C-alpha positions in Angstrom: -6.8 -26.8 -44.6 -10.5 -26.8 -44.2 -12.8 -28.8 -46.5 -14.6 -26.6 -49.0 -18.3 -26.1 -48.5 -20.7 -27.2 -51.4 -23.0 -24.5 -52.6 -26.0 -25.0 -54.9 -26.7 -22.2 -57.3 -30.4 -21.7 -57.9 -30.7 -19.7 -61.1 -34.1 -20.8 -62.3 -37.0 -18.6 -63.4 -39.5 -19.6 -60.7 -39.6 -21.1 -57.2 -41.0 -24.5 -58.0 -38.1 -25.3 -60.4 -35.7 -24.1 -57.7 -37.2 -25.9 -54.8 -37.5 -29.3 -56.5 -33.7 -29.9 -56.9 -33.0 -28.0 -53.6 -35.3 -30.1 -51.5 -34.0 -33.3 -53.1 -30.3 -32.4 -52.6 -30.4 -30.5 -49.4 -28.8 -33.1 -47.2 -25.6 -32.7 -49.2 -25.7 -28.9 -49.4 -23.9 -26.4 -47.2 -24.8 -23.1 -48.8 -27.9 -22.2 -50.8 -27.5 -19.5 -53.4 -30.5 -17.6 -54.4 -29.1 -16.8 -57.8 -29.4 -13.5 -59.7 -31.9 -15.0 -62.2 -34.1 -16.4 -59.5 -34.2 -13.1 -57.5 -34.9 -11.1 -60.7 -37.8 -13.5 -61.5 -39.2 -13.9 -57.9 -37.8 -11.0 -55.9 -36.5 -11.4 -52.4 -39.5 -13.7 -51.8 -37.1 -16.4 -52.9 -34.8 -15.7 -50.0 -37.6 -15.4 -47.5 -39.2 -18.7 -48.5 -36.0 -20.7 -48.6 -35.0 -19.2 -45.2 -38.4 -20.4 -43.8 -37.7 -23.9 -45.2 -34.1 -24.1 -44.1 -33.6 -21.9 -41.0 -30.1 -23.3 -40.3 -28.6 -23.2 -43.7 -26.3 -20.5 -45.0 -28.0 -18.5 -47.8 -26.4 -16.2 -50.3 -28.4 -13.5 -52.0 -26.5 -13.3 -55.3 -27.7 -9.8 -56.1 -24.3 -8.5 -57.5 -24.5 -5.1 -55.9 -23.0 -2.3 -58.0 -24.4 0.7 -56.2 -27.0 1.6 -53.6 -25.1 -0.8 -51.4 -26.8 0.0 -48.1 -30.4 -0.2 -49.4 -29.9 -3.4 -51.4 -27.9 -5.3 -48.8 -30.3 -4.4 -46.0 -33.2 -5.7 -48.0 -31.3 -9.0 -48.6 -30.3 -9.4 -45.0 -33.7 -8.6 -43.7 -35.1 -11.2 -46.0 -32.9 -13.8 -44.4 -29.6 -13.9 -46.3 -26.3 -14.5 -44.6 -24.1 -13.4 -47.4 -24.5 -10.9 -50.2 -22.5 -10.5 -53.4 -20.9 -7.3 -54.8 -19.4 -6.8 -58.2 -15.7 -6.1 -58.4 -16.4 -2.8 -60.2 -18.4 -1.4 -57.3 -16.8 1.6 -55.7 -15.0 1.3 -52.4 -17.7 3.6 -50.9 -20.4 1.1 -52.0 -18.5 -1.8 -50.6 -18.0 0.0 -47.3 -21.8 0.6 -47.2 -22.5 -3.1 -47.7 -19.9 -4.1 -45.1 -21.4 -1.8 -42.5 -24.9 -3.2 -43.1 -23.6 -6.8 -43.1 -22.0 -6.2 -39.7 -25.5 -5.3 -38.2 -26.7 -8.7 -39.3 -23.5 -10.7 -38.6 -23.4 -11.3 -42.4 -20.6 -11.5 -44.8 -19.8 -9.7 -48.1 -18.3 -11.4 -51.1 -16.8 -9.7 -54.1 -17.4 -11.3 -57.5 -14.2 -10.9 -59.5 -14.4 -9.9 -63.1 -12.0 -10.8 -65.9 -9.4 -8.4 -64.7 -7.9 -8.9 -61.3 -6.1 -6.2 -59.3 -4.4 -7.5 -56.2 -3.9 -4.1 -54.7 -7.6 -3.3 -55.0 -8.4 -6.7 -53.5 -6.3 -5.9 -50.5 -8.4 -2.7 -50.0 -11.6 -4.8 -50.1 -10.3 -6.9 -47.3 -9.1 -3.9 -45.3 -12.6 -2.4 -45.4 -14.3 -5.6 -44.3 -15.2 -7.8 -47.3 -14.3 -11.4 -46.4 -15.0 -13.5 -49.5 -14.3 -13.5 -53.2 -15.6 -15.5 -56.1 -13.1 -16.8 -58.7 -14.7 -17.8 -62.1 -13.2 -20.2 -64.6 -11.6 -18.1 -67.2 -14.2 -16.6 -69.5 -11.7 -16.3 -72.3 -10.9 -20.0 -72.1 -14.6 -20.9 -72.0 -15.2 -18.8 -75.1 -12.4 -20.6 -76.8 -14.0 -23.9 -75.9 -11.2 -24.8 -73.4 -13.2 -25.6 -70.3 -10.3 -26.1 -68.0 -8.8 -24.4 -65.0 -5.2 -23.3 -65.2 -2.2 -22.4 -63.1 -3.2 -18.7 -63.2 -6.4 -19.6 -61.4 -4.4 -21.5 -58.7 -2.1 -18.6 -58.2 -5.0 -16.2 -57.9 -6.7 -18.4 -55.3 -3.6 -18.8 -53.2 -2.9 -15.0 -53.3 -6.4 -14.1 -52.3 -6.4 -16.7 -49.5 -3.1 -15.3 -48.2 -4.8 -11.8 -48.1 -7.3 -13.4 -45.7 -10.2 -14.1 -48.1 -12.5 -17.1 -48.2 -12.3 -18.1 -51.9 -15.2 -19.5 -53.8 -14.7 -21.2 -57.2 -17.5 -21.4 -59.8 -17.9 -22.0 -63.5 -19.3 -25.4 -64.4 -17.3 -27.2 -61.8 -17.6 -31.0 -62.1 -16.3 -34.0 -60.2 -13.6 -34.3 -62.8 -12.4 -30.7 -62.1 -12.2 -30.9 -58.3 -9.0 -33.0 -58.0 -7.1 -30.2 -59.8 -7.5 -28.1 -56.7 -5.9 -30.6 -54.3 -3.8 -28.7 -51.8 -5.4 -25.4 -52.8 -7.2 -23.3 -50.1 -10.7 -23.3 -51.7 -13.4 -22.3 -49.3 -16.6 -22.9 -51.3 -17.3 -24.9 -54.5 -20.4 -23.9 -56.5 -22.5 -26.2 -58.6 -25.5 -24.9 -60.5 -26.8 -26.9 -63.4 -24.7 -29.9 -62.4 -27.1 -30.4 -59.5 -30.2 -28.5 -60.6 -30.5 -30.1 -64.0 -29.4 -33.6 -62.9 -31.9 -36.4 -63.1 -31.1 -37.2 -59.5 -30.0 -34.0 -57.7 -29.3 -35.8 -54.4 -27.0 -38.2 -56.1 -25.3 -35.4 -58.1 -24.7 -33.4 -55.0 -23.5 -36.5 -53.1 -20.9 -37.3 -55.8 -19.6 -33.8 -55.6 -19.4 -34.0 -51.8 -17.7 -37.4 -51.9 -15.0 -36.1 -54.2 -14.5 -33.0 -52.1 -14.0 -35.2 -49.1 -11.4 -37.3 -51.0 -9.5 -34.2 -52.2 -9.6 -32.5 -48.8 -9.6 -35.3 -46.3 -10.0 -34.4 -42.6 
């Protein structure tokens, strides 16, 4: 079982506040997410500038495509993204468009799961070429003040992995949460505020990376 990658989510409202923690933590980061908020605020300039700074890093443009798949995904890949995100509610036609463009750039497409999960639909996503999915901590549990992951999340991750997907987990993941996933085929772990808002982003990312290495030793 491969060790999960660590992804930093940059969801700030300007480039300076995104670059400060990113530059500090970069030695412990595998994937850089130009978050939805950052791209809304700064446009795809965010992707272009981060690509120029870190030409060898994997960059996700978290644009959450719902339609106009070919146009939006091409803009992201041309700006330097390796991955783009698509919402689970997008039509299969839209996802097919994104997958086709991604293939031109040797990129990947990830589907961001909503609160409802349909395994049959997920299999169709994989069949048409989407290779990644994002699993969120339960929004219902979060609303109820129960910030924990559960057995249903584990079952979902395992099922999606068995379909062939690389599975990302997100939703306020902390070093205390990570051991819960021991033995589970997680591909990417996202940390946003846990790194970006930390007093010492390098140390925060290092602690996450250390625990990931303990839970998934190689």
